[in-house]
C-alpha positions as CSV (number, residue, x, y, z in Angstrom):
1,M,121.6,106.1,105.4
2,Y,124.7,107.7,107.0
3,Y,124.1,111.9,106.9
4,E,126.1,112.1,103.9
5,E,123.3,110.9,101.9
6,Y,120.5,113.7,103.1
7,E,123.2,116.1,102.3
8,K,122.6,116.5,98.7
9,Y,119.0,117.8,99.7
10,Q,119.8,120.4,102.2
11,S,118.0,122.9,101.3
12,F,119.4,126.5,103.6
13,R,123.0,127.7,104.6
14,N,122.7,127.8,108.0
15,M,120.0,128.0,110.9
16,D,119.3,131.7,110.3
17,D,118.2,130.8,107.0
18,L,116.0,128.0,107.3
19,N,114.6,130.0,110.8
20,E,113.4,132.4,108.2
21,A,111.9,130.7,106.0
22,V,109.7,129.1,108.7
23,R,108.7,132.4,110.1
24,Q,107.7,133.8,106.5
25,A,106.0,130.4,106.0
26,L,104.1,130.5,109.2
27,Y,103.5,134.3,108.4
28,F,102.5,133.8,104.7
29,N,100.3,130.6,105.3
30,A,98.2,131.8,108.3
31,D,95.2,131.2,107.5
32,K,96.0,128.2,105.3
33,L,97.5,126.3,108.6
34,N,95.6,124.6,111.5
35,K,97.5,124.2,115.4
36,T,98.4,120.2,114.4
37,A,100.1,122.0,110.9
38,V,101.7,124.5,112.9
39,T,103.1,122.4,115.4
40,V,104.5,119.6,113.2
41,L,106.3,122.6,110.7
42,K,107.7,123.3,113.9
43,L,109.0,120.5,114.8
44,L,110.3,119.5,111.6
45,S,112.9,122.7,111.6
46,R,113.7,121.4,115.3
47,Y,114.7,117.9,113.9
48,S,116.3,119.6,110.8
49,C,119.4,120.7,112.0
50,K,122.4,118.1,111.0
51,V,121.5,118.7,107.7
52,I,119.8,122.2,107.7
53,G,116.4,122.1,106.4
54,V,116.0,118.1,106.2
55,S,114.1,115.6,108.4
56,W,114.3,111.9,108.5
57,M,111.7,111.2,111.0
58,K,108.8,108.1,110.4
59,A,105.1,110.1,110.5
60,A,104.5,107.4,114.1
61,T,107.7,108.9,115.7
62,I,106.1,112.8,114.5
63,A,102.6,111.2,115.9
64,Q,104.2,110.5,119.2
65,L,105.8,113.6,119.9
66,I,103.0,115.6,119.1
67,E,100.9,113.6,120.9
68,K,98.2,112.8,118.2
69,S,97.2,110.3,116.0
70,E,99.6,108.5,113.2
71,K,97.0,110.0,110.9
72,T,96.6,113.0,111.9
73,A,100.6,113.6,111.6
74,R,100.1,112.7,107.6
75,R,97.4,114.4,107.6
76,A,99.7,117.8,108.7
77,L,102.0,116.3,106.5
78,K,100.4,116.4,103.7
79,T,99.0,120.4,104.3
80,L,102.6,121.1,104.6
81,E,102.7,119.9,101.2
82,E,100.4,120.7,99.6
83,I,100.9,124.7,100.5
84,G,104.2,124.5,99.5
85,I,106.0,124.6,102.7
86,I,107.8,121.3,102.3
87,K,108.8,118.9,100.2
88,R,108.5,114.9,100.9
89,V,111.4,112.1,99.4
90,P,109.7,108.9,99.5
91,T,112.7,106.2,100.4
92,I,113.0,102.5,99.7
93,R,113.2,99.8,101.9
94,E,116.8,97.2,101.5
95,K,113.9,94.3,101.6
96,G,111.5,96.4,99.2
97,G,108.5,98.9,99.3
98,R,108.3,101.6,100.0
99,G,109.8,103.4,103.7
100,Y,110.0,106.9,105.2
101,D,109.7,109.9,103.5
102,I,112.5,112.8,104.0
103,C,110.8,116.2,104.4
104,V,112.3,119.0,103.5
105,I,111.9,122.6,104.3
106,L,111.4,124.3,101.2
107,P,112.9,128.8,100.7
108,V,110.1,130.9,100.1
109,V,110.8,132.4,96.8
110,Q,110.9,136.4,97.0
111,A,108.5,137.0,94.3
112,E,106.0,135.1,96.1
113,V,106.2,136.7,99.3
114,S,106.6,140.4,97.8
115,S,103.4,139.5,96.0
116,R,102.0,138.0,99.6
117,E,103.2,141.0,101.3
118,E,101.8,144.1,99.0
119,S,97.8,142.1,98.9
120,G,98.5,142.0,102.6
121,N,99.1,145.6,102.7
122,V,96.3,146.1,100.2
123,R,93.9,144.7,103.1
124,E,95.7,145.8,106.1
125,S,95.4,149.4,104.7
126,K,91.3,149.0,103.9
127,A,90.8,147.0,107.2
128,Q,92.9,149.9,108.8
129,K,90.4,152.8,106.8
130,G,87.1,150.8,107.6
131,I,88.5,150.6,112.2
132,E,89.0,154.2,111.6
133,L,85.7,155.3,110.0
134,K,84.0,152.7,112.3
135,E,85.7,154.5,115.4
136,T,84.4,157.6,114.1
137,A,80.6,157.0,113.8
138,I,80.8,155.5,117.8
139,S,82.5,158.6,119.1
140,N,79.9,160.8,117.2
141,K,77.1,158.5,118.7
142,L,78.3,158.3,121.7
143,N,80.1,161.5,122.3
144,N,78.0,162.6,125.3
145,Y,78.4,159.2,127.4
146,V,82.0,158.7,128.3
147,L,82.9,155.4,129.9
148,D,85.8,155.4,132.4
149,A,88.1,152.2,132.3
150,S,85.7,150.7,135.4
151,Y,83.7,150.0,132.4
152,T,86.5,147.8,131.1
153,P,85.4,143.8,129.7
154,D,87.0,141.3,132.1
155,N,88.3,139.4,129.4
156,I,91.4,142.3,129.1
157,P,94.0,141.8,131.3
158,A,94.1,143.6,134.3
159,R,98.1,144.5,133.9
160,F,96.8,146.4,130.3
161,T,93.7,147.9,131.6
162,S,95.6,149.9,135.0
163,A,98.5,151.0,132.4
164,C,96.1,152.1,130.1
165,K,93.3,153.9,132.4
166,P,95.3,157.1,133.2
167,F,94.8,157.9,129.6
168,F,91.9,156.6,128.2
169,G,88.5,155.3,129.1
170,A,86.5,151.5,128.5
171,N,86.1,151.9,125.0
172,K,89.9,153.3,124.3
173,I,91.3,150.4,125.7
174,Y,89.0,147.9,124.5
175,E,90.2,149.2,121.0
176,L,93.7,148.9,122.1
177,W,93.4,145.1,123.2
178,Q,91.8,144.2,119.7
179,R,94.8,145.5,118.8
180,V,97.2,143.3,120.4
181,K,95.3,140.2,119.7
182,F,95.3,141.4,115.7
183,A,99.0,141.7,115.9
184,Y,99.3,138.4,118.2
185,D,97.3,136.1,115.5
186,K,99.5,137.0,112.6
187,C,102.8,136.1,114.3
188,N,102.2,132.2,115.5
189,L,103.4,132.3,119.3
190,D,103.8,129.6,121.4
191,A,103.2,132.0,124.0
192,R,99.8,132.5,125.0
193,I,98.4,136.3,124.3
194,D,97.8,137.0,128.1
195,S,101.1,135.3,128.8
196,P,103.6,137.4,131.2
197,A,105.7,137.8,127.9
198,V,103.0,138.8,125.5
199,L,101.5,141.5,128.4
200,D,105.0,143.0,128.9
201,I,105.3,143.7,125.3
202,A,101.9,144.9,125.2
203,I,102.7,147.4,127.5
204,G,105.8,148.4,127.3
205,V,104.7,149.2,123.5
206,F,101.6,151.1,124.7
207,K,104.3,153.5,127.3
208,R,106.4,153.9,123.6
209,A,103.1,155.1,122.4
210,I,102.5,157.3,124.7
211,F,105.8,159.0,124.6
212,A,105.8,159.4,121.1
213,M,102.1,161.0,121.3
214,K,103.0,163.6,124.1
215,R,106.6,165.1,122.1
216,G,104.0,165.4,118.8
217,G,106.0,162.1,117.4
218,I,102.2,160.3,115.4
219,R,101.9,161.8,112.4
220,K,98.2,159.4,111.9
221,T,96.4,157.7,114.4
222,F,97.7,156.2,118.1
223,G,95.7,153.1,117.3
224,G,97.8,152.7,113.8
225,Y,100.9,153.4,115.7
226,F,100.2,150.8,118.5
227,Y,98.8,148.5,116.3
228,G,103.0,148.7,114.1
229,G,104.3,148.5,117.4
230,M,102.8,145.7,118.8
231,V,103.8,143.6,115.1
232,S,107.4,144.3,115.6
233,K,107.7,143.6,118.9
234,L,105.7,139.9,118.7
235,D,107.9,139.1,115.6
236,D,110.7,139.5,117.2
237,L,109.4,137.5,119.8
238,F,108.9,134.3,117.6
239,R,112.4,134.8,116.5
240,E,113.5,134.3,119.8
241,E,110.8,131.0,120.3
242,L,113.0,129.6,116.8
243,Q,115.9,129.9,118.0
244,E,115.2,128.2,121.5
245,I,113.9,125.8,119.5
246,S,116.6,125.4,117.4
247,G,119.4,126.2,119.7
248,G,118.4,123.4,121.9
249,V,117.9,120.6,119.4
250,R,119.9,117.0,119.8
251,L,121.3,116.6,117.0
252,S,122.0,113.2,117.1
253,V,119.2,110.6,115.5
254,P,116.7,109.4,118.2
255,E,116.5,105.3,119.0
256,G,114.2,104.0,116.7
257,W,114.5,105.9,113.8
258,S,115.4,104.7,110.1
């Protein structure tokens, strides 16, 4: 089968549209996708550049590339299809019988995105309010006990603690790192949370938040301002990861493909 025969399934105008759809699909379905499904979707996007949004790898090839069993690869593809992120189009072998599946990454429907965003904002607002009420209760109970930065838990990276300790004690540093984790969990990054790239972002956002606070530029809470900055910057990092994947893709069909 030649490339021209796949073009009728093309689902995006350009790579930017494809990358944006993958980003939104991962963001809005984070609670439904396991690590393998996320890896498979990123792999499909990587091999969907010749005909944008369309790939035609066998399940066995996918399994080999992600270093999992073929059964696991098929399960991940089924999950992506059931959620509505991809569509699989079966092919027929020349001698009869079912062949490989064409995988089409689907655009995200804007109405669905708006609905999910509104729902997510309501949940986030309630969660934020709950955090603030909890912070107030803890503060009232422990107002006579101030823990300096040396009490900060060891599982918080030393670089982050070092940046925060001139301004806050252990309790606040811990709270801020929790917000880093919340933001990180929303973005499905390949980079580890304790990687230099993520730590550089966390420390940079913290310093900008301190500057804004000193100049009276924070209208609500410092923690909320910091969290919003983390989500924005980690989202930028996620886009860079997708660009790196799509920018280095091999456009010819690997040996062994149908």
